[in-house]
N, C-alpha and C positions, 0 to 999 in steps of 0.2 A: 504493500500500500504506500509506504513512504517513498519507494523508488519511483512509482508512477507519479506521485505528487511532485517529486523533484523534477521529473522530465517535463511535466506540464508547466511548471513554474519556469524552467529554463527555456522552453520554447516560447513562452509568453514574453520573457525578457528579450530573447533574440528577435522576436517580431517587432518589439518596440524600438530596439536599437536600429534595425534595418529601416524602419519607418522614419526615424529621426535622421538617419544618414542620407536619406533621399532628398532632404531639404537643401536648397542651394547654399544657404548661409552656413549650414553645418558641413557641407562638402568642402567649402573653403577652409573652415577650421581644421578639418581632418587632413587636408592636403598640407596645410602649414605645419601641423603637428608632425606629420611624416617627414617633411623636408627638414624640420628642426632636428628630429631624431637621427636622420641619416647624416646630417652635418655633424652632429655630436659624435656619432660613431666613427666617422672619418677622421675627426680631429683627435680622438683618443685611441686610434688604431696603433697597435704595436706596444702599448705601454705595459701590457701584462706579460709579454714575452712568450706567449703560446705559439707553438709551431715555428719557432725561430731557432731551434737547436739548443735551447736552454734547459 
């Protein structure tokens, strides 16, 4: 019973997120967030030393 309730709740939340993401003003915010995140990732690349023979 709890698993079914969890799935219904999750699908309701997902539907609301998709509905909000379709709005033009939210699309602009999402694109800006993604661009900021990618710029941050590029700026901090290599600081951890993973995959560089360390």
